[in-house]
N, C-alpha and C positions, 0 to 999 in steps of 0.2 A: 477531249483529253488535253488539248493545248490550253484551253481556258483554265482547266483545273491546275495545270502546272504553273500557269501565269499567276493564278491566285496565291499559290504557295511561294513563288519566287519573289513577287513584288514586295511583300512585307519584309522578307529577308534582306533584299537590296536596300530598302529604306533604312532598316536597322543598321546595316553595315555603313551606309552613308553617314548616318547620324554619329556613329562611333568614330568614323574618320574625321568628321568635322570637329567633334569634341576633342579628339587627339590633336588636331591641328591647332585648335584654340589654346590648348594646354601648352603645346610646344612653342607657340608664338609668344607666350608670356615669359619674358626673360627672367623674372624674379621667382618663378615657381620652382620648388625643389624637384629634383628628378624623381620619377615614380618607378618603383620596382615593377618588373613585369609580373603578370598574373600567371601562376603555374597551373598545370592540369590538376595537381593534387589539391590546390586550394579550391578549385571549382567543385570537387566532389566531397569536400568536407561537410559535415552536418551544419546546416544553417548558412552555407556559403552564399546562396543567392538572396536570402531574406534576413540573415542574421539569426541570433539565438532568440527564440520567442519566449515570452513570459511563461512561467510554470508554477506549479504548486499552489493553485488557487484555494483559499480557505476563508469562508465567510465567518465573521464574528458571530457568536451564538445569539446575540440580542440586537446589536446595532448594525447599521449599514456600512460596515468596515470590511474591506477585503484585503487579506494578506496574500502576497505572492512574491515571486522572485523575478527580477529583471536584471539586465546587464547595465552596469554603470562603469564607464571608463575601463572596459575590458574585464570586469569582474562581476560575479553574481552579488546581488544585494537583496535583502529581504525588506520589502516596503509594505506600508499600510496605506490604502486608498480609501478616502471617505467619499462614498457614492452620493451623499447629499450635498456636500460643499465643493467636491472636486479637488480637495487638498490631498497631497501625497507626501509622506515623510518616510525617510529611511530609518529602519530599526537596527540593521546589522549588515555588514558586508562580509564577503568571504575571507578577506584578509584579517578581519577582527574576530572571526568565528573560532570557537574551540576546535581542536583537532578532530577530523573525521566527520564533522557535522554536515548533514545535507540540508541546506536551508529550505529547499523545496518541500521537505517533509515536515515542516513546522506545523504544530496543531495548537489551536486555542484551548485554554482551560474552559470548563463549563461556565465560569463566571466572566470570562473574556478579559481578565486582567493580565494574564500571562500567556506565553507561548512555550510549548515543550519542544526542545531540540535534542536530537539523539545523535551522538557521535561515539567516540571512544568512551565517553561518560554521558550521563544524563544532565541536562541543563535547563534552567528556567530563564526566560527572557521577559523582563518587565515591559509590558506594551506601552506604558506611559513614559518611562525614563530610559529604556534601552539597557538597563542594568542586567548583567548575567550572574546567575548563581548556580553552583553545582549541587546536584542532588546526590546524597550519599546512598548508593544502592549496591555496594559490594563489587567485587572484581569479576570480569568475564564479559563476553559478548552478550548483548541483549537484543531481543526482537519483540515485535508485537507490543511496543510500548504505548501506553495510553493513560489518560487521566481517569480516575474514578469520578462518578457523578458529583461527589462532594468537593472536588477540586483540591482537596488537601492530601490526596494519596495518588500514587502512580503504580500501575501494574505492568508487568513485563514477563517475558519468557526467557529463562536462562537454563541452558543444558536440558531443554525440553521439559522443564517444570515451570509452573506459574507462581510468581511472587507478587507481593504488595509491599510497598514501602511508603512511609509518611514523608511528605515534603519537609516537615519540620525536623526530621532525623529519627534515628532509632533503628533497631534491627529489623530487617525485612521479614515479613510473614510469608511462610511457604504454604501454598494452598494445595499442591499436588506433590507426590513423592516418588512416583514410579517411572519418571521420565528417564530416558537413556538413549543408547545407540539405535534401538529399534522401536521405542515407544515415544510418541510425540504428544505432549499435552499442550493444547492451545497454540500449536505450531503445525506447519505443513511439511510433509516429507517431499522428496523431489518430484514424484509423479503427481501428487496433488497440486503442488505449486505450478508445475509445468502444464498440466492438462485441465485442471478444474478451477484455477484461480487466475486465469488470463496472464500468467507469468508476473503477477504483481505481488510483492511482499505485503502480507496483510495478517492481522491477528486472526486466529481461529477460536476466538472467544468473545463474549459480550456480557457486559454488566447490566443488571436490571436498573431501572431509572433511579431507585433509591440506594443502589450499591449494596444491597443485602444479599443478592444472589449472583453467582457467576455461572453462566452456561459456557461449556467448552467442549471442543472436539478432541477426542483421543484417537490416535492412529497407531495401530500395531502392525509393523511390517516385518515381523520376525519370520513369516512364512514366504516372503517375497524373494524371488530368485536374486542371487548375487552375480554380477558380471564384472570381469576384470577390466580395468582402465589403465593403460600403459602410458607413462610419461617418459618420452624419449629424450628429453632435454638433458637430464643428468647422465653421467656415465658411472656405473651401468644404469640402464633404465629402471624406473621405479613402478611397481605394479600396486594399484589400490583397487578396492572393490566398491561398487555401488549397487544398491538394490533397485531393480527395474522389472516391472511385471510385463513381460512380452505377451502378445496376444494369446488368449486362452489360458494363461497361467494365473496364479493366485494374486489378487490385489491386496493392498493394505486393508486391514480390518478396521472399519470406523465404528466408533461408539460415541454417544452424546451423554454428557454428565452435567449434573447441577450440584454445586456445592455452596453452602452458606458461608459467607465471609466470616461471620462470628464463630463458626466452628461448632455451634451448639445443636446442629441438625445433621443427621446422617446424609452422606452424599447420595444422590439419586442417579440411577441410570435410566435414560429415557428410551422406551421401546421404539424401534424403527418399524416402518411399514413392511409388510411381507414382500420379499423380493428386492428390498433396497440394498444396493451395492455400494453406493456413494452417498456421502453427506456433503452437499454443496457448502463450500467454506465461507458462507455469509449468514449472519444471524441478526435477529432484531427482537425487541420486546414491545409489547403493547404499551401505550403511554401510561396506563395505570399500573404497570409493572406486574400484572397478574399472570401474564402468559408470555412464554418464550416462543419465538417463531423460528422454524427451521425448514429446510427443503431437502428432499432425498431423490435419488435417481436410480433406476434399475440398471443392470449391467448392459442391457441392449440399448439403452438410451431411448426408450419408447414410453416410459411412464415417469412423470415427475409429480411428487406429492409435496404440498405445502401444508404444514401442520403446526398446531399450537400446543404447548405443554404447560399445565398449571401445576406449579410446585406445591401449592397448598393442598390440592386434592389428589395429586399424583395421577392425573388423567390427561390423555391426549385428545385433541379435537381436530379433525380434518377441516382444512380451510378450502382447498381446491385441489383438483387433480387435472393435469394436462397429459394427454396421450397423443402419440404420433406413430403411425404404422412404420415409418421409415427411421426418423432420427429427431431427437430433441437436442438443440444446441445449448449446452448448459452455460457457456460463458456469455450468453446473451442476457443472463439473469443477474439481478443484484438484490440486496436485502430490501424487504418491503419498507416503504416510507408511509407514515401516517399523517393525515391532515390535522390541522390544529384542534379540531373537535374530537379527535381520537378515532 
């Protein structure tokens, strides 16, 4: 027992001694400026012991270039690192970024010549020159923003409907029209985002490799219970309502749909496996663009199905089924990735 205590105490004593010696050396230097004492609050702040780590890693679609955010002189900066040469250059700092932009969410264009930034508006950042250009995409908050495969168009969700806009300008194209307070097209409601998407904002739709087809999740939560939420800060308090499916009650009703961007083909509703209660909010397409890949889960979390839908033949093909008598942890899964040979 004494040996165990000694093994714990000895490193602590050595650490304290080194800190005291460091403090003595600092105090002995007459020219050093006074150092403000470290407060307990500073010690528990995020990154207090190691600093703010790099974030938002995004590889260039073709070259060995990595875009990420690091701290420079106390502010976030979007940089590009060349893995071949080891060179690093700064594209944009937080002070120079447009209002509301999260630099860590920057995404490359399919051609790798620009990065998409989302804030109060949509912006394009030239990867070579650092020039910023605003994309005209109408007013209102937007989510699920992404490039189309051609790199010339941007899609996004606004007021729970999906839109496409050309980078060159022009009126946005509306692909869905029934979105509203209880219907979510290409977006996640509260419970899906909290319980099935690992609490990460993400699009609930995916483009085929040629950009001709859009696969999207539609959630209808009109039958989900409403619960009051009281905000006691104002006087008098304000009561709002949020829909939350408590245990045993009705969940949001999911459905999968496929729509042609050209609008010359009727929208398809993809049949779900028997007993499917949830559609996991990640999707993929086969590299040849012939099939859309999706996963479903039953309410008891014991059966997970991965299936492929062919829009040309309007047929579904089972890929695999995983079962567990106790529980399948859905947030351990992600969209399938294909090797270069397909």
